C-alpha positions as CSV (number, residue, x, y, z in Angstrom):
1,M,274.5,144.6,175.5
2,T,277.4,143.8,172.8
3,K,279.9,141.2,173.8
4,K,283.6,141.2,173.1
5,K,285.8,138.4,171.7
6,S,289.5,138.2,172.9
7,Q,291.9,138.3,170.1
8,P,295.4,136.3,170.5
9,N,297.0,139.7,170.7
10,G,294.9,140.5,173.6
11,E,292.6,143.2,172.1
12,S,289.2,142.4,171.5
13,T,286.7,143.2,168.9
14,P,282.7,143.4,169.2
15,L,280.6,140.5,168.1
16,A,277.7,141.3,166.0
17,E,274.7,142.6,167.8
18,H,271.8,140.6,168.3
19,P,269.2,141.3,165.2
20,D,265.5,141.9,166.1
21,L,263.9,139.3,164.0
22,A,260.5,140.9,164.5
23,V,261.6,144.1,162.9
24,F,263.2,142.0,160.2
25,S,259.9,140.3,159.4
26,R,258.0,143.6,159.4
27,I,260.2,144.9,157.0
28,R,260.3,142.0,154.8
29,A,256.2,142.0,154.8
30,E,256.2,145.8,154.1
31,G,258.6,145.6,151.2
32,L,257.0,142.6,149.4
33,S,253.3,143.6,150.1
34,R,253.5,147.4,149.9
35,S,256.4,148.3,148.2
36,Q,256.7,151.8,146.8
37,V,260.1,151.5,145.0
38,M,258.7,151.3,141.5
39,E,256.3,154.3,141.9
40,L,259.3,156.3,143.5
41,A,261.3,155.6,140.3
42,W,258.4,156.4,138.2
43,V,258.0,159.9,139.5
44,I,261.8,160.4,139.3
45,T,262.0,159.4,135.8
46,D,258.8,160.1,133.8
47,R,257.2,162.8,135.9
48,F,260.3,164.9,136.5
49,G,262.5,163.5,133.3
50,P,266.0,164.7,132.8
51,R,267.6,166.4,136.0
52,F,270.6,168.3,135.0
53,A,272.1,169.8,137.9
54,N,270.6,173.3,138.9
55,S,268.0,172.8,136.4
56,P,264.4,173.5,137.0
57,S,263.7,169.9,136.6
58,Y,266.2,169.0,139.3
59,D,265.0,171.7,141.4
60,A,261.3,170.1,141.5
61,A,262.5,166.8,142.0
62,A,264.8,167.8,144.7
63,A,261.8,169.5,146.6
64,W,259.5,166.5,146.1
65,A,262.1,164.2,147.5
66,R,262.8,166.5,150.7
67,D,258.8,166.4,151.0
68,K,258.6,162.7,150.5
69,F,261.2,162.2,153.2
70,E,259.1,164.2,155.5
71,Q,256.1,162.1,154.7
72,F,257.8,159.1,155.3
73,G,258.5,160.4,158.9
74,L,262.0,161.2,158.6
75,V,263.2,164.5,160.3
76,N,265.8,167.2,159.4
77,A,264.5,166.8,155.8
78,A,266.2,169.6,153.8
79,L,267.8,170.9,150.7
80,E,271.5,171.5,151.7
81,A,273.5,173.7,149.3
82,W,277.0,172.1,148.7
83,G,278.4,175.2,146.5
84,E,278.0,177.1,143.7
85,F,277.4,175.3,140.2
86,G,276.6,178.3,138.1
87,Y,274.2,178.8,135.4
88,G,271.1,176.8,135.7
89,W,270.5,175.3,132.3
90,E,267.4,173.5,130.5
91,N,266.5,172.7,126.8
92,R,263.3,173.9,125.9
93,Y,263.3,172.9,122.1
94,I,265.4,171.1,119.7
95,S,264.6,170.5,116.0
96,A,267.2,168.9,113.4
97,H,266.6,167.9,109.9
98,M,268.3,167.2,106.7
99,V,266.4,168.7,104.2
100,A,268.4,167.7,100.9
101,P,269.4,165.5,99.0
102,R,266.5,164.0,100.4
103,Y,264.6,164.6,103.9
104,Q,265.4,162.8,107.0
105,P,264.6,163.8,110.7
106,L,267.4,163.7,112.6
107,I,267.9,162.3,116.4
108,A,269.5,165.3,118.2
109,Y,270.3,166.9,121.4
110,A,271.5,169.9,122.9
111,V,275.0,169.9,124.8
112,P,274.2,171.1,128.3
113,G,275.5,174.4,129.2
114,T,275.5,175.8,125.7
115,R,273.3,178.7,124.1
116,G,270.5,178.2,121.9
117,T,270.8,179.0,118.1
118,D,269.5,182.4,117.1
119,G,266.5,181.1,115.4
120,P,266.3,178.3,112.6
121,V,269.6,177.9,111.1
122,E,269.6,176.4,107.4
123,G,272.6,175.7,104.9
124,T,275.2,172.9,103.9
125,P,277.7,172.3,107.0
126,V,281.3,172.7,106.7
127,L,283.5,170.1,108.1
128,V,286.2,171.2,110.7
129,Q,287.8,168.0,111.7
130,V,288.7,169.0,115.4
131,D,291.1,166.0,116.1
132,T,293.3,166.9,113.2
133,I,293.7,170.4,114.5
134,M,297.1,170.5,116.3
135,K,297.7,174.3,116.8
136,R,296.1,177.5,116.0
137,A,297.9,177.9,112.5
138,D,295.8,174.9,111.6
139,L,292.7,176.9,111.8
140,A,293.9,179.4,109.1
141,P,292.2,177.9,106.1
142,Y,289.0,178.2,107.9
143,R,289.0,181.9,108.8
144,G,286.4,183.8,106.6
145,R,284.5,180.7,105.8
146,L,282.4,180.1,108.9
147,T,280.1,183.0,109.4
148,G,276.6,181.9,110.0
149,R,277.5,178.2,109.0
150,I,276.8,174.8,110.6
151,V,280.2,173.3,111.3
152,L,280.8,169.4,111.6
153,T,283.3,168.4,114.0
154,H,284.4,165.1,113.2
155,A,284.8,162.5,110.0
156,P,282.1,159.6,110.0
157,R,282.3,157.7,113.4
158,E,283.1,154.1,113.1
159,L,280.7,152.2,115.3
160,E,282.2,149.3,117.2
161,P,279.7,146.2,117.1
162,N,278.8,144.9,120.7
163,Y,278.3,141.2,120.7
164,Q,278.2,140.9,124.7
165,P,274.9,140.8,126.7
166,Q,274.0,144.1,127.7
167,A,273.5,142.9,131.1
168,V,275.0,139.9,133.3
169,R,274.1,138.4,136.8
170,L,277.1,138.2,138.9
171,S,277.6,135.3,141.0
172,D,278.1,135.3,144.8
173,K,281.8,134.7,144.6
174,E,282.2,137.8,142.2
175,L,280.1,140.0,144.6
176,E,282.0,138.9,147.6
177,E,285.4,139.8,145.7
178,M,283.8,142.9,144.7
179,A,283.1,143.8,148.4
180,R,286.5,143.3,149.3
181,P,288.8,146.6,149.9
182,D,291.2,147.1,147.2
183,D,294.3,148.3,148.2
184,G,295.3,149.1,144.6
185,H,297.9,146.4,144.3
186,S,295.6,144.1,142.1
187,R,295.2,146.4,139.5
188,G,297.0,146.5,136.2
189,P,298.9,149.5,134.6
190,D,297.4,152.9,134.8
191,D,296.1,153.4,131.1
192,G,295.5,157.0,131.7
193,E,299.0,157.4,133.0
194,A,300.3,155.6,129.6
195,V,298.3,157.9,127.6
196,R,299.6,161.0,129.5
197,K,303.1,160.0,129.1
198,S,302.7,159.2,125.2
199,P,304.5,161.7,122.9
200,R,301.7,161.6,120.7
201,E,300.6,165.2,119.6
202,E,297.3,166.1,121.3
203,P,294.6,168.3,119.4
204,L,294.1,171.8,120.3
205,A,292.0,172.1,123.2
206,W,288.0,172.5,122.7
207,R,288.1,175.8,124.4
208,E,290.4,177.4,122.1
209,L,288.5,175.8,119.3
210,E,285.4,177.2,120.6
211,T,286.8,180.8,120.8
212,F,287.9,180.5,117.2
213,F,284.2,179.3,116.3
214,E,282.6,182.3,118.1
215,G,285.1,184.7,116.4
216,E,284.3,183.4,113.3
217,G,280.2,183.6,113.7
218,V,279.5,179.8,113.5
219,A,275.9,179.4,113.9
220,A,275.8,175.9,115.4
221,V,278.2,172.9,115.9
222,L,277.1,169.4,115.4
223,S,279.1,166.4,116.7
224,P,278.4,162.6,116.5
225,G,278.8,162.3,120.5
226,M,281.6,160.1,122.4
227,P,283.8,158.0,120.5
228,N,284.0,154.3,120.8
229,V,283.8,153.1,124.0
230,G,283.6,149.6,123.6
231,P,280.4,147.8,124.9
232,M,278.9,151.2,126.0
233,D,278.9,152.3,122.5
234,K,275.5,151.3,121.2
235,G,275.5,153.4,118.0
236,L,272.7,155.6,119.0
237,V,273.5,158.9,120.8
238,T,275.6,159.8,124.0
239,V,275.3,163.3,125.2
240,T,277.2,164.7,128.3
241,G,277.1,168.2,129.9
242,Q,280.1,170.6,130.0
243,G,280.3,170.8,133.6
244,P,279.7,173.8,135.7
245,L,279.3,177.2,134.1
246,P,280.2,179.9,136.4
247,L,278.2,183.2,136.3
248,N,281.2,185.0,135.4
249,S,281.7,183.0,132.1
250,S,280.0,183.5,128.7
251,P,277.5,180.6,127.7
252,M,279.1,178.5,125.2
253,L,278.3,178.5,121.3
254,P,275.3,176.4,120.2
255,R,276.4,172.6,120.0
256,I,274.2,169.8,119.0
257,I,275.1,166.0,119.3
258,V,273.5,164.1,116.5
259,A,273.0,160.3,116.5
260,A,276.0,158.7,115.0
261,E,274.7,157.2,111.9
262,H,272.6,160.2,111.1
263,Y,275.7,162.3,111.5
264,N,277.8,159.8,109.6
265,R,275.3,159.9,106.7
266,I,275.6,163.6,106.3
267,A,279.5,163.5,106.7
268,R,279.9,160.9,104.0
269,L,277.6,162.9,101.7
270,L,279.8,166.1,102.3
271,A,282.9,163.8,101.7
272,K,281.6,162.8,98.2
273,G,281.0,166.1,97.2
274,D,277.3,166.2,97.8
275,K,275.8,169.2,99.5
276,P,273.4,168.0,102.1
277,E,271.4,171.0,103.5
278,L,270.3,171.1,107.1
279,L,267.8,172.8,109.3
280,V,268.6,173.1,112.8
281,E,267.1,175.0,115.8
282,S,267.4,174.9,119.5
283,R,266.4,176.9,122.5
284,N,268.0,176.7,125.6
285,Q,267.1,178.4,129.0
286,L,270.0,179.8,130.9
287,L,269.2,180.8,134.5
288,D,271.3,182.9,136.9
289,D,268.6,183.4,139.7
290,D,270.5,180.8,142.1
291,P,273.8,179.7,141.3
292,L,273.9,177.1,144.0
293,D,273.0,173.4,143.7
294,Y,271.6,171.3,146.5
295,N,271.7,168.0,147.9
296,I,268.7,166.4,149.8
297,L,269.1,165.1,153.5
298,A,267.0,163.6,155.8
299,E,267.4,161.2,159.0
300,I,266.1,158.8,161.2
301,P,267.4,159.6,164.8
302,G,269.4,156.8,166.4
303,G,269.0,155.9,170.0
304,D,272.1,155.5,172.4
305,L,274.7,155.8,169.5
306,A,272.9,158.7,167.9
307,N,276.3,160.4,167.3
308,E,277.4,157.6,165.0
309,V,275.8,157.9,161.7
310,V,275.2,155.1,158.6
311,M,274.9,156.8,155.4
312,I,273.0,155.9,152.6
313,G,272.9,157.6,149.4
314,A,272.7,158.0,145.7
315,H,273.0,161.0,143.0
316,L,269.4,162.3,141.8
317,D,270.8,164.7,139.0
318,S,271.2,163.1,135.5
319,Q,272.4,164.0,132.2
320,P,269.5,165.9,130.0
321,S,269.5,163.2,127.0
322,G,267.4,160.7,129.0
323,T,265.5,160.5,132.2
324,G,268.2,159.0,134.1
325,A,266.6,155.7,135.0
326,T,269.9,153.7,135.7
327,D,272.1,156.8,136.3
328,N,270.7,157.1,139.1
329,A,266.8,157.1,139.7
330,A,267.1,153.6,140.4
331,G,269.5,154.4,143.3
332,S,267.5,157.1,144.6
333,A,264.5,155.2,144.6
334,V,266.2,152.5,146.7
335,V,267.6,155.0,149.1
336,M,264.0,156.4,149.5
337,E,262.4,153.1,149.8
338,A,265.0,151.8,152.3
339,V,264.3,154.5,154.7
340,R,260.7,154.2,154.0
341,L,260.4,150.7,155.1
342,L,262.6,151.2,158.3
343,K,260.3,153.7,159.2
344,A,257.0,151.8,158.2
345,A,258.4,148.9,160.2
346,D,259.1,151.0,163.3
347,A,262.5,150.1,163.2
348,Q,264.4,151.7,166.2
349,P,267.8,152.1,165.3
350,R,270.9,152.6,167.7
351,R,272.6,154.8,165.3
352,T,271.4,157.6,163.2
353,I,270.6,156.6,159.7
354,R,271.3,159.7,157.1
355,A,269.8,159.4,153.7
356,A,271.3,161.7,150.9
357,L,270.2,162.4,147.5
358,W,273.3,164.2,145.9
359,G,273.2,167.1,143.4
360,A,276.1,167.5,140.7
361,E,278.1,164.7,142.5
362,E,281.0,164.8,139.8
363,S,281.6,168.5,140.6
364,G,284.0,168.1,143.3
365,H,282.0,168.2,146.4
366,L,282.0,164.4,147.3
């Protein structure tokens, strides 16, 4: 029975429920001796690989996770549609090379949601520095010059060295402070708001640039990835998706992200008057058979407080340029292992425990 402690104001608050130490012991023994968390993480990352929302890889990983939950003994394991995502997308092939003045293979990735190229595309690229295009009139010098061409979107990107450790271990005090609710008063100025209020002129929106490139018959667009982002800028390649692509919209023109220093070499050659020759090709699969995206849900039923739900969750989807180990296969594997341990230890929770692996969690459904 849960006891209550009287407060000075006459109200009472529940004391902590008595833990079942035998269950704790079984959970500990199972976790330390027969853990499956690394195997679960391996399957998610290596076997299924990139899991872009509503892609064949994501769908396969989601079905596997649902079946695993059932295998662990959870109930109501199901794929639950949260809404329409649009086209499914998956890259099937990417190839990028500089073939002159000297040969160099390029590290490159297709941007999610984009079309593939119309076969191999070869030629000297044209620089259209999009961060200097402030209005449609600024595009006039490029009219009639871009048909069948490869476009570079930026000048050489300056890479910011990182001298800080890539990982740090937080102290108990730091973890305790992070666990405290934040009412917002401790935050500093809203940098985003300062930027929004800045009178500085903004470049032309990408959608307008893309419409122009489409109209001019551009064959492929190459970019160096995200701009400097401090300690996150490792100087390699950062690829992010374009978000949901509704079925009533047109797939975007072929876009390819090239590793920053590979891109920079090409841009420097071009700036010096050399004529680097590129050979690129991407093949992307666009799927319209099911526009919905799915979460994976499963439960451990509760006892006398079954109507009260304890949630544990992580997102299963990932960006397509890697296997999403830290973002967020690690969290997904921990969620699956946590409920597996509870079932293996024959825990009998009073409240229902609901596990969720989210689909496109950044698309507005959370």
